[in-house]
ZALUMGU-779923 format. One record per atom (N, C-alpha, C, O): x, y, z. Coordinates in steps of 0.001 Angstrom, whole numbers, padded with zeros to 6 digits, always signed. Example, Ala and Ser with C-alpha at 12.3 -4.5 7.8 and 13.67 -1.06 7.14 Angstrom:
REM ZALUMGU-779923
+013190-005690+007800+012300-004500+007800+013200-003300+007800+014236-003319+008465+012850-002250+007080+013670-001060+007140+012900+000030+007870+013409+001138+008039
//
This chain:
REM ZALUMGU-779923
+098578+179752+086462+098667+181205+086428+097485+181795+087202+096348+181349+087047+097758+182785+088020+096707+183413+088816+095957+184433+087973+096522+185074+087086+094672+184565+088272+093897+185606+087602+094141+186920+088323+094584+186907+089472+093863+188072+087682+094086+189361+088334+093289+189537+089606+093642+190378+090434+092215+188765+089792+091410+188937+091002+091884+188053+092145+091393+188191+093266+092821+187154+091894+093338+186306+092966+094172+187116+093931+094944+187984+093523+094017+186832+095215+094849+187476+096218+096081+186627+096413+095989+185406+096532+097207+187251+096446+098454+186518+096639+099398+187323+097491+099037+188371+098027+100578+186838+097608+101611+187477+098416+102259+188593+097610+102779+188348+096521+102232+189824+098136+102806+190955+097404+104305+190815+097240+104891+191466+096375+104934+189988+098043+106372+189798+097898+106693+189113+096581+107827+189187+096106+105701+188439+095977+105912+187802+094686+106179+188834+093600+106661+188482+092523+105882+190074+093856+106042+191116+092848+107504+191467+092630+107836+192144+091656+108377+191023+093511+109804+191268+093328+110187+192710+093560+109779+193330+094542+110972+193232+092646+111473+194598+092712+110308+195573+092853+109414+195592+092007+110308+196394+093927+109177+197306+094130+108994+198314+093000+107916+198891+092858+110031+198533+092198+109904+199473+091090+109340+198798+089835+109134+199454+088814+109090+197485+089914+108564+196751+088775+107141+196258+089004+106627+195480+088201+106495+196693+090080+105163+196198+090399+104167+196413+089270+103249+195612+089096+104335+197470+088512+103336+197788+087502+103444+196911+086260+102579+196985+085388+104473+196089+086155+104608+195238+084976+104039+193849+085203+103963+193059+084262+103644+193534+086408+103150+192202+086741+101642+192229+086927+101146+192825+087883+100925+191604+086046+099466+191610+086103+098934+190958+087378+097876+191346+087873+099655+189976+087912+099170+189269+089091+099687+189858+090396+099570+189223+091444+100247+191039+090355+100792+191688+091551+099657+192354+092336+098889+193141+091782+099559+192033+093628+098498+192603+094466+098553+194120+094516+097512+194775+094478+099742+194686+094599+099868+196144+094682+099291+196785+093427+098552+197766+093509+099623+196240+092290+099101+196785+091032+097584+196678+090998+096903+197625+090606+097053+195531+091407+095607+195333+091386+094897+196337+092289+093878+196913+091906+095431+196542+093469+094805+197483+094407+094885+198905+093865+093899+199641+093912+096047+199299+093351+096185+200642+092790+095268+200840+091588+094660+201899+091435+095168+199823+090738+094254+199924+089597+092829+200160+090074+092097+200954+089482+092436+199482+091129+091065+199596+091639+090823+200975+092246+089855+201647+091891+091690+201398+093152+091408+202641+093863+091700+203880+093031+091223+204969+093350+092486+203722+091957+092784+204871+091106+091740+205058+090006+091782+206044+089270+090818+204129+089894+089740+204243+088923+088890+205470+089254+088601+205729+090423+088490+206222+088232+087769+207476+088494+086456+207268+089228+086080+208093+090061+085742+206169+088934+084480+205955+089621+084708+205607+091085+083963+206059+091954+085734+204806+091362+086041+204455+092746+086410+205692+093545+085950+205864+094673+087235+206553+092971+087626+207786+093662+086407+208640+093992+086303+209178+095095+085491+208765+093045+084293+209570+093279+083393+208954+094343+082863+209665+095197+083218+207639+094296+082385+206973+095306+082988+207168+096687+082276+207510+097630+084277+206959+096816+084941+207113+098114+084812+208549+098608+084557+208779+099790+084987+209507+097718+084860+210913+098111+083438+211229+098574+083251+211929+099569+082448+210721+097864+081050+211011+098214+080613+210352+099513+079760+210884+100223+081188+209204+099828+080782+208492+101039+081525+208970+102290+081313+208438+103380+082375+209948+102138+083119+210454+103295+082159+210993+104362+081473+211993+104150+082126+210316+105499+081335+210786+106634+079834+210653+106487+079087+211228+107279+079369+209902+105487+077920+209748+105332+077586+208426+104649+078438+207762+104059+076337+208085+104756+075785+206898+104119+074874+207358+102992+074063+208268+103166+075015+206722+101840+074175+207082+100692+073553+205841+100085+074105+204743+100159+072400+206039+099489+071732+204968+098754+072278+204937+097331+072871+205906+096857+072068+203813+096661+072537+203651+095291+072039+204791+094405+072808+205385+093649+070747+205085+094509+070169+206118+093649+070779+207495+093924+070919+208305+093007+071138+207761+095163+071780+209042+095487+073173+209109+094867+073576+210147+094341+073897+208004+094931+075216+207965+094301+075087+208139+092788+075821+208922+092185+074168+207419+092188+073975+207478+090734+073603+208885+090286+074113+209375+089279+072728+209522+091019+072286+210881+090680+073424+211891+090826+073498+212858+090067+074299+211673+091788+075366+212632+092086+076578+212477+091169+077250+213463+090865+076865+211254+090725+078053+211004+089899+077688+211163+088434+077084+210275+087833+078051+212279+087876+077738+212597+086488+078440+211627+085543+079658+211460+085603+077659+210989+084668+078241+210148+083632+078386+208674+083960+078703+207885+083070+078170+208278+085189+078317+206860+085533+077042+206108+085156+075932+206564+085432+077220+204952+084522+076061+204126+084191+075666+203303+085414+076458+203135+086341+074448+202799+085407+073984+201966+086512+074876+200737+086653+075243+200353+087764+075224+200123+085523+076071+198940+085551+077451+199250+086122+077964+198504+086956+078051+200352+085673+079400+200689+086136+079405+201021+087623+080343+200661+088334+078367+201701+088101+078283+202008+089525+078111+200719+090328+078712+200565+091391+077299+199803+089827+077111+198518+090506+078429+197758+090594+078786+197252+091658+079148+197678+089487+080448+196980+089459+081423+197649+090419+082114+196969+091178+081483+198968+090388+082405+199706+091254+082099+199456+092721+083006+199183+093508+080831+199546+093094+080449+199326+094496+080757+197896+094935+081219+197684+096056+080513+196927+094080+080831+195528+094422+082329+195340+094628+082750+194658+095562+083125+195940+093763+084580+195816+093895+085074+196481+095182+085918+195932+095891+084544+197655+095470+084939+198354+096697+084497+197580+097934+085202+197553+098943+083335+196957+097853+082870+196125+098972+083771+194899+099121+084146+194540+100237+084114+194267+098024+084986+193087+098051+086339+193421+098658+086915+192614+099387+086841+194604+098357+088143+195036+098876+088073+195539+100315+089098+195905+100890+086881+195562+100901+086740+195985+102288+086714+197478+102496+086923+197950+103613+086458+198241+101428+086468+199702+101518+085079+200286+101734+084931+201371+102298+084063+199559+101282+082681+200012+101380+081849+198921+102041+082023+197732+101771+080942+199352+102912+080007+198433+103552+078633+198636+102914+078165+199764+102761+078003+197535+102548+076670+197538+101937+075691+196994+102964+075888+195906+103506+074633+197757+103230+073612+197321+104179+072270+197259+103473+071798+198252+102920+071657+196070+103496+070341+195877+102898+069318+195907+104019+069402+195124+104965+068351+196810+103913+067292+196933+104912+066086+196110+104457+065663+196225+103306+065526+195279+105347+064411+194397+104970+063079+195136+104907+062190+194920+105731+062962+196005+103919+061725+196751+103701+061299+196557+102252+062080+196085+101425+060061+196923+101950+059568+196848+100578+059255+198265+100114+058456+198947+100755+059850+198726+099034+060893+198068+098261+062209+198035+099056+062392+198821+099986+063119+197128+098688+064377+197015+099428+065162+198329+099413+065188+199045+098412+065784+198620+100522+066628+199815+100619+068044+199342+100898+068279+198550+101810+068992+199842+100094+070398+199470+100244+071200+200739+100475+071129+201687+099693+071964+200742+101563+072824+201873+101905+074282+201487+101747+074657+200330+101937+075099+202467+101400+076535+202264+101272+077249+203278+102156+076849+204439+102245+078319+202812+102813+079135+203690+103633+080570+203187+103612+080825+202022+103306+081503+204070+103939+082901+203662+104004+083143+202838+105260+082579+203114+106318+083975+201838+105129+084451+201091+106284+085615+201883+106901+086056+202868+106309+086115+201482+108057+087315+202160+108584+088483+202132+107595+089235+203101+107494+088635+201026+106869+089688+200949+105852+089440+201967+104744+090363+202645+104291+088189+202065+104314+087827+203046+103293+088038+204474+103763+088455+205334+102988+087747+204727+105041+087973+206072+105593+089461+206418+105596+089838+207561+105338+090297+205437+105887+091740+205709+105877+092219+205996+104453+093121+206810+104257+091624+205338+103465+091963+205617+102071+091476+207005+101674+092157+207713+100932+090313+207394+102157+089801+208733+101835+090787+209811+102265+090983+210794+101550+091405+209634+103422+092395+210620+103891+093538+210760+102889+094009+211867+102631+093979+209648+102329+095053+209662+101328+094586+210331+100048+095314+211126+099455+093374+210010+099622+092819+210634+098419+092688+212139+098618+092959+212916+097702+092273+212550+099811+092135+213978+100098+093476+214692+099956+093533+215828+099487+094553+214024+100360+095893+214615+100195+096208+214820+098708+096807+215831+098341+095812+213875+097852+096022+214027+096409+095186+215177+095843+095658+215935+094996+093954+215303+096311+093087+216393+095861+093691+217734+096273+093715+218679+095484+094173+217811+097496+094797+219046+097983+096024+219394+097139+096218+220551+096764+096854+218382+096841+098026+218617+095992+097586+219135+094626+098182+220073+094096+096546+218531+094056+096054+218939+092742+095563+220379+092759+095868+221155+091853+094808+220730+093783+094314+222104+093896+095465+223095+094046+095431+224184+093473+096473+222718+094808+097621+223596+095036+098437+223807+093760+098946+224902+093520+098562+222760+092945+099466+222802+091788+098763+222841+090432+099409+222658+089400+097460+223074+090420+096746+223031+089145+097226+224091+088155+097245+223835+086951+097608+225255+088626+098080+226287+087688+099446+225915+087112+099730+226224+085954+100290+225258+087902+101583+224809+087392+101406+223715+086346+102111+223695+085337+100474+222816+086584+100201+221754+085619+099632+222365+084334+100016+221965+083235+098731+223322+084468+098160+223986+083289+099246+224698+082484+099240+224647+081254+100171+225355+083169+101273+226043+082482+102181+225041+081773+102619+225286+080649+102462+223924+082418+103302+222895+081802+102619+222322+080564+103279+222084+079552+101320+222101+080631+100567+221590+079481+100617+222575+078317+100828+222186+077168+100420+223849+078628+100456+224876+077588+101824+224921+076929+101924+224996+075704+102869+224875+077728+104233+224877+077216+104501+223644+076353+105073+223756+075269+104099+222502+076819+104292+221261+076074+103557+221318+074742+104125+220996+073698+102287+221731+074782+101488+221801+073561+102106+222760+072547+102105+222482+071348+102635+223892+073025+103271+224861+072124+104517+224236+071478+104746+224402+070280+105317+223518+072274+106512+222854+071724+106115+221786+070715+106723+221674+069651+105096+221002+071048+104650+219936+070146+104129+220525+068834+104418+220004+067757+103360+221613+068929+102853+222267+067714+104004+222811+066880+104005+222700+065654+104978+223398+067555+106136+223949+066869+106929+222858+066156+107374+223048+065024+107104+221721+066816+107841+220608+066212+107107+220072+064999+107739+219701+064010+105772+220023+065056+104996+219549+063913+105092+220533+062748+105210+220126+061592+105042+221826+063060+105102+222860+062039+106474+222895+061362+106572+223123+060157+107524+222670+062142+108896+222747+061618+109432+221397+061138+110594+221306+060741+108618+220363+061166+109061+219041+060711+109226+219050+059194+108450+219692+058487+110257+218324+058686+110483+218298+057215+109391+217603+056471+109445+217505+055245
//
């Protein structure tokens, strides 16, 4: 059995509508990685610039040092982020998007734009849903 980190043939996932049920499916693994909130924030922050670890940590509210380290390593492993270590004392490490990461940023930006465009509709749907749910609880036998 393959571990979730093993790279394999995405055709093994079978039916494209069932990719999310297979733990060893490459598509699921990639989507899980890039849809993670910390990964999205790192990719957004690195758009068109290089940042040091401390700059990323300071800018991303709520991320722990460990979680940022894990996220950056995963993004580097996936070829989305480039890590450059400068031979100075103390060591300086810079992070930037690779061309692959830049292409993903464009896709993420489209999702952000959609969210900004439709946020009031989503808020209205949530309010409506919550009112129905409250009503059902109140009227339950």
